[in-house]
ROBADO-443355 format. One record per residue: residue in three letters; x, y, z of N, C-alpha, C in turn. Coordinates in steps of 0.02 Angstrom, whole numbers, plus 50000, padded with zeros to 5 digits. Example, Ala and Ser with C-alpha at 12.3 -4.5 7.8 and 13.67 -1.06 7.14 Angstrom:
Ala506604971650390506154977550390506604983550390 Ser506424988850354506844994750357506455000250394 
//
This chain:
Unk500424994150029499885000350003500295005649996 Unk500375011449953500805016349940500605022050022 Unk501085025950026500955031050093501025037150059 Unk500645041750095500825050150100500795051850155 Unk501285058650148501285063350204500955067250196 Unk500535071050244500225076250220500745082350284 Unk500845085950252501025092350318500675098650293 Unk500345100250347499835105050345499525107350424 Unk499535113750434499525113250533498645116050516 Unk498655112850467497645116750479497315106650491 Unk497235103750541496965097650566496275096550513 Unk496025100050501495285098150435495495098450383 Unk496225100450359496415097650306496845091850284 Unk497035088850361497305082050361496835076750364 Unk496295078950383495705073350407495455072050330 Unk495195079150306494895077250225495565072550197 Unk495995072850195496495071250159496485064650154 Unk496555064450218496665056650232495975051450239 Unk495265055450232494755052750218494875050650149 Unk494885056550094495095053850031495465048150004 Unk496195048450035496595045450003496445037250048 Unk495985036750100495825029450117495315027950067 Unk494995031650037494555028049993494945023949920 Unk495465027149930495855022849864496565019949888 Unk496315016449953496675010649965497435014549975 Unk497365021450009498105024050016498315025950085 Unk498675023150117498885025850186499185033750177 Unk498995037850243498965044150272499295042950323 Unk499975046150324500235049550392500185057150381 Unk500115059150442500065067250463500525071450484 Unk500595077350477501255084150515500925087050513 Unk500905092550589500525098450573501195104350583 Unk501695104150572502365108750548502815103550504 Unk503255108950486503905108950445504335105250467 Unk504505105050551504815099950585504405092150586 Unk503935092550600503725085450615503635080650542 Unk503665086750488503535081550431504195080750420 Unk504745083450429505425083750412505345077350468 Unk505345076050519505555071350555505265062750541 Unk504655064550500504195058150496504585055250422 Unk504645058950400505275055750339505855052550356 Unk506055054850411506665051350426506415044550458 Unk506085041050485505705037150521505235032150474 Unk504955033850416504635029150395504475030350317 Unk504505027350287504505024650206503675030350184 Unk504075035150127503435037250094503765039950025 Unk503165039049990502955037049930502865044849887 Unk502445049549937502165056049917502155059849967 Unk502195068049944502085073450004501725077849971 Unk501115079550024500715085350007500805090350065 Unk501275095350048501325101050111501075107750076 Unk500985110850139500615117550130501135121350131 Unk500815127150084501375133650110501595138950155 Unk501055138950201501095142350249500765138650318 Unk501095141350355501265136550422500905141350483 Unk501105148150476501065154250528500425156850524 Unk500005158650577499225162250561499535167650525 Unk498865170950502498905176850443499695178350400 Unk499855173050388500275171450353500365168650263 Unk500525174150228500285169850146500855172950095 Unk501255174050137501915172350075502185167150045 Unk502085162950106502565157250049503165154150074 Unk503365159750113504225155150142504345151450166 Unk503915149650232503845143450268503935136050198 Unk503445135450158503375131350122503875130450074 Unk504155136450031504625135250005505295133550029 Unk505365135850113505935133250143505895123250146 Unk505215122650172505105117150192505445111050132 Unk504985113550063505155109550009505895110849975 Unk506245113549991506955116750001507305109150045 Unk507095108850107507325103850136507275097050118 Unk506375095550117506345087750090506875089350017 Unk506745093049958507255089249900507865089049924 Unk508325092649959508945091350001509015084350024 Unk508635081350057508845076050106508345069950045 Unk507835071150007507565064749967507285069049905 Unk507915068849857508115071449784507425069549743 Unk507235062449758506845058849713506145058849732 Unk506215059749781505315060749837504755065449806 Unk504285062649760503785066349738503495072849778 Unk503525079749758503165083249820502425088849777 Unk501815088549824501295091749781501365098449833 Unk501365103649811501215107749852500425111249842 Unk500175113749904499645112949926499335122649953 Unk498965126449937498985132149963498375136849954 Unk498185138849991497525144649961497845150749959 Unk498295150949930498645158649919499155154849835 Unk498685155349798499115153549750499555161849723 Unk500195159849712500795165249672501205160949618 Unk500915163549557501245159049493501835161649490 Unk502165166149516502735164149518503115161249537 Unk502915159749608503265157249659503065148749641 Unk502525146349598502205138749572502775139349507 Unk503125142849479503525143149417504135141449446 Unk504435144049487504935142949534505075137149579 Unk504405133049607504575126649639504445120949590 Unk504335122849542504225117949473504685117649431 Unk505215123149434505695122949407506115118549450 Unk506035120849504506535116349569506575109349593 Unk505795106349552505395098249546505045097049582 Unk504605101849592503825100649640503465098349581 Unk503215091949611502775089649530502085092249544 Unk501905096449559501295101349564501015104549614 Unk500825110349583500595115749632499635119049633 Unk499315115149680498675115549683498365118649722 Unk497765124449715497355128349761497055122949792 Unk496865128349880496435124749930495545131349900 Unk495115129749903495065120449897495335116349840 Unk495465110849853495605107349789494975103949764 Unk495005101749695494765097349645494895088349663 Unk494305085249724494615079749727494955074149655 Unk494545075249625494665070249555495365071749540 Unk495645078349533496065082549489496655080349549 Unk496585079149602497095078249629497435072849635 Unk496905067649665496815059949639497195058249584 Unk497105061949516497415061849443498055063649467 Unk498175068549489498945070049510499235064449561 Unk498885061549591499405058849661499315051449615 Unk498935046849587499075041949559499655042649508 Unk499715046449458500055048249411500925048149427 Unk500735051549503501625051149527501735046449571 Unk501155040849611501365034949641501505029049577 Unk501075029449540501205025749488502075026649452 Unk502425033549429502815034949405503275032849463 Unk503215034649544503765030449576503885024449573 Unk503315020149566503475012249591503745012649500 Unk503675013549449504035012949394504805013549412 Unk504985018949450505685022949450505985015249486 Unk505515016049542505985009149585506125003349561 Unk505485000049511505554993649465506374996249448 Unk506185000949400506835001149371507485001149402 Unk507445004349446508035006349503508104998549533 Unk507834994749556507764988149573508064984549495 Unk507844984949467508264981149398508874984049369 Unk509004988149380509544989949366510274987749405 Unk510004987649475510204987349532510364978249520 Unk509994973349488510114965449495510564965949444 Unk510654970649381510784971149334511624969249339 Unk511854975349385512494978149384512694972349425 Unk512384968849486512594965049514512744956949489 Unk512264955149436512494949549387512984950049350 Unk513164957749318513654959349292514334957549325 Unk514314962449367515204961849423515044955249449 Unk514694949449453514504944449470515284940449414 Unk514874940749362515114934749276515934939149268 Unk515904946349305516444951749270517184948349327 Unk516934945949393517214944449439517624936849451 Unk516884931849425517064924149434517314922449375 Unk517414925649323517554922749243518044925949205 Unk518354923349189518734926749131518314928849069 Unk518144934949052517524936648990518034939348930 Unk518664938148916519164939548872518804948248857 Unk518824952748900518664958148907518244960748877 Unk517684955448857517044956548808516744963448848 Unk516404968348815516034973148825515344970348804 Unk514794970948871514244970348860513494975548885 Unk513154978748905512604980248924511904978348908 Unk511654971348852511124971548848510954965448868 Unk510254965348906510154957648944510334953448894 Unk510204954048811510354947448770510994943448763 Unk511404950548766512094948048787512324945648851 Unk512194947648898512234947648975512064937348985 Unk511404935248946511144929648936511534923548914 Unk511674925748847512344921648809512894920748859 Unk513054927448884513734925548936513754921648976 Unk513134922549017513054919649072512894912849041 Unk512724910049012512664903548974513294899948970 Unk513624903548917514444902048904514704899848970 Unk514974904349025515214903949063514844897649100 Unk514394894949109513944889949161514294883349117 Unk514384882549038514444877049019515094877549007 Unk515534881049045516154880149011516624874049017 Unk516464873349115516764869049117516624862349128 Unk516114860549061515694854549065516164850548986 Unk516304844948995516604842148945515934840548867 Unk515794843648858515474843448810515434847248749 Unk515364844048690515414847948634514974855148613 Unk515084861948590514744868848605514584869648538 Unk514004871848517513984872848439513844881948457 Unk514204887348403514144893548425513704895348344 Unk513104897548351512684899948311512524906848324 Unk512374909148235512514915748248512804920048181 Unk512544926448167512784927248097513464931048089 Unk513434930548047514244933248024514334942348082 Unk515164940948104515184947448137514754948048201 Unk514634944648225514324944948284514794943148352 Unk515484940348320515924937848372515874931048408 Unk515854928148372515724920348382516404917248412 Unk516954918848388517594916048400517914919348471 Unk517484926448482517684927548535517224922148596 Unk516624920448610516394917948635516724910448638 Unk517144908448587517334901348580518014901448645 Unk518134907648637518864910548682518554909348760 Unk518044913548765517584912548813517594905548872 Unk517224902248796517294893448849517904889948836 Unk518484891148803519144889648809519374891748894 Unk519624899248899519754902248970519324900649023 Unk518784896449027518404896249085518234888249101 Unk518814882649055518584876349050519024873849080 Unk518984869149124519254861649132520184863449100 Unk519964862949031520734864648990521104870648973 Unk520754877449027521124882748999522064880648991 Unk522374879949040522954878949033523304878248964 Unk522754872548928523024869648869523024875248802 Unk522904871948744523224877248706522384878148669 Unk522364883448628521824887248601521914887348528 Unk521494883748499521844881748431521174884148374 Unk521214888648327520574891348287520674888448216 Unk520164886648188520144884948103519524886548069 Unk519604888148033519024892548003519044889047935 Unk518574884247955518244880747867518224883247802 Unk517854886847810517744890447757518344894547718 Unk518804894047738519344899447723519904894547666 Unk520004890247688520204883847651519964878947576 Unk520234880147542519974875347488519874867047534 Unk519204862847497518974858547521519634853347529 Unk520274852847477520534847047470521054846347533 Unk521234855247558521944853447608521474856847683 Unk520844854847685520394854747747520554847547792 Unk520564842747755520804836847805521394837147821 Unk521824838847768522904840447804522724844047861 Unk522224853047866522424854347900522144851047985 Unk521474848847979521274847348045521614839848068 Unk521694836848014522114826648026522914828348038 Unk523364831847994523824832947983524064827947921 Unk524524827847884524884824347826525374820947841 Unk525514814747802526054814647804526484815247747 Unk527134817047738527534818747659527244813747606 Unk527344816347553526884814647506526074812847492 Unk525904814047555525094812547551524724815947499 Unk525054822447490524734827047437525554832347387 Unk525254833347335525594839247331525884845147337 Unk526644843647348526794848147401527034847847450 Unk526744841947472526914836647551527544835147566 Unk527974839747569528614837347573528884833447634 Unk528604834147687528814833147763528184831947793 Unk528254827247848527704827547881527244833047933 Unk526774834047951526404840647979525944838548019 Unk525984842948077525124838548115524594844748119 Unk524244843548132523444844848090523214848148167 Unk522714851348164522664854848212522334851548272 Unk522154844748267521834842748308522414839148360 Unk522994838348331523514838048349524114843548403 Unk523964849248363524064855848402523664856748457 Unk522904853448457522564858148506522534852148575 Unk522814846248569522844842648626523144844048692 Unk522324840548738522334843148787522234850648793 Unk521964853848756521504860248740520874860848706 Unk520814864948672520104868248626520294868848577 Unk519894866548513519814868648457519394868748440 Unk519224876248388518734878248382518514879248302 Unk518244877248251518084874548213517514882448177 Unk517684888048149517244890948123516884890048034 Unk516314889548041516144891147971516074881647971 Unk516004878348011515974870548012515224866847950 Unk514914872347947514394871247883514594868547820 Unk515334870247818515554870847737516314865147734 Unk516184860747797516614855647794516574849347743 Unk516834847847696516564841947665516464835047672 Unk516154833247653515764825147677516214820047707 Unk516744820547667517174814347661517604817047748 Unk517694826047758517994828047792517504827247885 Unk516894826647882516394828047919516404820047955 Unk516464813847901516444806747940517114807947968 Unk517734809247956518084807648027518364812048061 Unk517764818648064517724822348113517434818348165 Unk516694815748136516344811448179516644807748231 Unk517214801448170517344798548227518004800848269 Unk518514806648266518804811448316518304811348371 Unk517744815048366517294816848430517204809648448 Unk517074804348429516784798848450517334793748485 Unk518054794448458518494790848478518944794548528 Unk519084800448483519774802548507520324801748458 Unk520164796848414520794794148375520764796048298 Unk521164796148266521264798948176521774795248161 Unk521814797148085522644795148071522744801648010 Unk523234802647990523524807447967523394804847883 Unk523574811147854523214809147776523744807447772 Unk523544801147700524334795847693524424792847733 Unk524124792747780524664788347844524154783747857 Unk524084777647898523994772047915523814770648004 Unk524424774648043524504774448110524094779748149 Unk523654774648174522944780448231523654782048259 Unk523404789048297523644792648335522784794748389 Unk523134797148466522364797548517522594804848533 Unk521994808848541522084814948571521444815948634 Unk521624823348649520744823048690520854832248683 Unk520454833648651520414840148642519504840748644 Unk519404849148683518784851248679518634853448610 Unk518024850048565517804854248505517444859348520 Unk517314863548509516854870748488516934871148412 Unk516234870348400515964873648319515704882048316 Unk515594881948241515214888548249515154887548189 Unk514414890948172514234890948091513534898948093 Unk513584898048029512994905248027512554902847952 Unk512794895047977512344892947924511564889147926 Unk510994887047902510604884247943510844876647935 Unk511014873247966511344866947958510754861947957 Unk510074862647996509584858747984509494860547900 Unk509404862847867509284863847792509954859247747 Unk510574861747772511074859247735510924849947766 Unk510634848047809510564838747817510084838747788 Unk509534841147762508974839347732509274840547655 Unk509694845747632509924843147565510554838947552 Unk510694835347607511164829247614511844833547607 Unk512004839247613512564843547628513044843047708 Unk512514840747758513144840047837512564832147872 Unk512974833347873512714824147927512614825147978 Unk512024821847997511244822948059512054820948106 Unk512184813148100512374810348162513094816748185 Unk513374819848127513814824548167513644831648179 Unk513114833348149512734838748197512534838048282 Unk512224833048271512014829848371512534828848407 Unk513094824848375513874825448401514094834148436 Unk513964838248382514264844448398513834848748437 Unk513174849048428512694849948477512634848548546 Unk513154847248586513004846248640512504851648683 Unk512694858648699512634862848704512654867648640 Unk512064873548625512094878648567511904883548608 Unk512654888848595512644895148619512384900948540 Unk511734902648559511344906648500511534915748499 Unk511984916448443512284926248463511964927848442 Unk511504933348471511224937048441511384941348375 Unk511204944448334511304949848321511344956148353 Unk511824960748336511874969248363511264971848371 Unk510724970348303510114974948305509754970448363 Unk509874967248378509344963948436509634964448509 Unk510384966448517510434969548571510834976548582 Unk510194982848568510234986948550510804992548630 Unk510624988448692511164993348732511684991548721 Unk512044988048669512764987648677512964991748620 Unk512654994148583512884997148523513355002648537 Unk513215006948586513525011848617514185010748648 Unk514115005848716514605006148724515325002548685 Unk515084997148644515574994648584515804998248536 Unk515325006048505515695010748488516065016048514 Unk516015016148594516725021048623517225016348621 Unk517235012548644517755005648643518295005948570 Unk517765005748508518305005848476518605010648440 Unk518185018948438518545023848454519255024148491 Unk519865029548448520395029648489520405035048541 Unk521005034148594520785041548636520775046748637 Unk520295051748643520395058548623519835060348597 Unk519285054348559518735055248524518145052848574 Unk517605055648546517055055248585516535057848535 Unk515925053548541515175054048504515015059048533 Unk514525064048484514195070348494513465064748508 Unk512965068548510512255066548527512045064748445 Unk512235068148390511855067448340512275059248319 Unk512885057648335513105051448314512835045148340 Unk512625047048399512305043148449511585040448439 Unk511245045748408510595041048386510485038348320 Unk511005042148272511265037548218511485031248218 Unk511845030048257512175022048267511675017348321 Unk511355020848347510505017148375510065015248334 Unk509965021048276509535019848220509815014448176 Unk510275012448144510715008348091510475002948106 Unk510344998448055510174988348065510614985448072 Unk511144988648074511884982748067511874976448053 Unk511694977347977511694969247959512594966647949 Unk513034969847976513554966447980513944965148039 Unk513624967448092513584967448175514104970848197 Unk514404965848242514894970948276515654970948230 Unk515514966948177516144968748143516184973748098 Unk515474976548087515264981948035515314987648084 Unk515054987548150515234993448200515934995248202 Unk516464990048209517174991848227517304998048168 Unk517194993648107517344998648051516995003248032 Unk516305005148045516285012148048516545016948103 Unk516795014648139517015018248199517905022148189 Unk518045017148167518905017148131518775021448071 Unk518355021048029518235026547974517945034247992 Unk517615034648043517125039648045517945041048102 Unk518195038148157518835042948174519315043948145 Unk519535043148092519805047148043519515052247999 Unk518915053047972518535058547954518445062448009 Unk518355062448055518045067248118518705072148134 Unk518685079448108519035084448097519425084648167 Unk518855084848218519045086548288519095081348329 Unk518795081348398518785077548450518215073648433 Unk517585077948430517005075048429516885072348357 Unk516585066448368516145062548304515575062548281 Unk515335067348218514595067748216514315062348161 Unk513805062748165513305058048118513605058348053 Unk513935064648042514205062847959514785060247949 Unk515035060448014515745054948008515815048547984 Unk515125046548042514935040748026514895037047943 Unk514475039247922514495038947846514075032947840 Unk513515034047869512925027447866512675029847824 Unk512225026047798511645024847741510965027447754 Unk510705035047727510265036847769509545032547780 Unk509575028147735509095022847729508825021247805 Unk509515018447830509425014547888509025018947971 Unk509275027047936508915030848005508145033747974 Unk508015031147924507265034447901506765030647916 Unk507125022247901506705017547909506535015547984 Unk507275016048020507085015748103506555019748147 Unk506365025648095505775031048128505345026848151 Unk504735026248110504165023648166504325018548179 Unk504705012948208504715008748244504925012248327 Unk504995018348318505245023048383504455025448405 Unk504125028148338503575032748371503185026648395 Unk503045019648368502525015448368502655007448363 Unk503125005648423503385000448425502704993748396 Unk503054988748362502524983948347502694977748376 Unk502314975348378502204969648417502984964748433 Unk503234963448365503844958948386504534964748425 Unk504364969748411504864975848463504684975248540 Unk503944976148549503774974848614503904969748660 Unk504024962248601504094955148637504844955648642 Unk505174959148606505874959248605506124962848675 Unk505894969548698506044972448738505894969248795 Unk505164965148801505064963048877505604957048877 Unk505784952848841506144947948858507004950948872 Unk507074954148848507804959548860507854962848945 Unk507194962348942506914966349010506944962049076 Unk506824957549044506484950849103505984951449124 Unk505374955849068505024953849101504524960349156 Unk505154967249167505204973149216504844977749156 Unk504134979249157503934984249119504164989949128 Unk504214991249190504694999149194505234998949136 Unk505724995149125506184994749099506004995149003 Unk505504988149005505294989148930505214995148896 Unk504564998548946504155005748917504845010248934 Unk505175011048974505915016348958506035014448890 Unk506255007648881506715005848815506425007848757 Unk505765007848743505255008948701504945016048706 Unk505185021248740505105025748742504365029348752 Unk504085023848808503395022748814503375024848893 Unk502765027248895502595025748988502325017348995 Unk502165016449035502155009749086501265011149075 Unk500875015349072500385015849038499965013148979 Unk500495016048936500595016248872500755008848859 Unk501085008648872501415001148870500704995648878 Unk500494995948933499924991048959499294991348905 Unk499214996748876498644997548820498864994348757 Unk499514995048733499864991648677499854981848699 Unk500124981548766499874974548779499424973348769 Unk498754975948779498154974948788497834971748726 Unk497924979048688497704977548629497984972048585 Unk498644972448595499024965948528498764959348588 Unk498544957648654498314950848670499174948148695 Unk499524953848725499964949548742500124949848844 Unk500214943848848500054946248937500584949448961 Unk500364952449025500864954849046501274951149095 Unk501264945149117501684942449141502184941649118 
//
């Protein structure tokens, strides 16, 4: 139940307001002097103050009320205050509103107008408390992740990124293959490093191979090694990535491009830990944790006969889905500032442009944009023009800001963990406005 403190020297006013508030399930505390009111504020939690402006008989200057308001504001800067007086002075009202007063009402008051103001302020206060609590919880979770795990310097502010990082840290020590999925440029190799450096084999090597960067006839040799004469140019034996990663982690990027013959051999290594070098017949044994990644739809490749279903299930012990940068908007500005060289900073117009851009190239595109902007900016301040982003990206994003669609609302709710105040703030809506859209779209408030 919310609590309102009424500070007024007239007992009849206090009684009338107490009755009015009780009819709306609001607890009312009363004080008849500024000193009593300030004392109550130190003793009990209060959600809103309704205070008189004059406390000495025959006084109409409002000086006492101004002093009381300033004391309350100094001690409780976020506590909303409604000023109530029979002597309204426009100049005084304007000055106190500028100083942070929530409203200025004349006696005798209109019950409906007063309750509308009270309900709005109580709701706003609740939303602020929910948001503050959500931010405290978020900071605590971030601090725990950064303290207990090696995040390899990963910057993150968005709940979507936090969720993936937390899952990566949770499964890092498990002896199980991990498949990292997500679009190009989203940072899949960084997550593979996090898995390795928080694993039981972190003291061993971390070896990475991009399967899509090599001709198909050389991938097997890269993976498993080759004996001398195994192929043209193989003048001496060479070890493959599995041997190099023995006792550690092998990261196979773009696993969907691995030829079928290589898939068969990879499956055998995953199942037995044994393999032969290309052109050889001696079995070798390794203990390697395999982390793979792809931006391809492996299910479609399986249907097309281009990827083995048994290998897919062997690789996909745990799947980490890295969301595109556009789906984790709170990461954009921290990353952008990180990519700027020392001495450069973002202008407000640049920040708005960065937040509206769809980022089809993800983090890699953002890094390149910031490096280019740092070169183009003539001074310390990077403007929107220095970013050289396509104008269409800004224009097409505007309607989504003005009127979020169902997908935007559901994504904001997911990122906020269901905290409506946080989701509303991200969408640029009041909580009531978000309620109306949830009801209209049939989205459950829970």
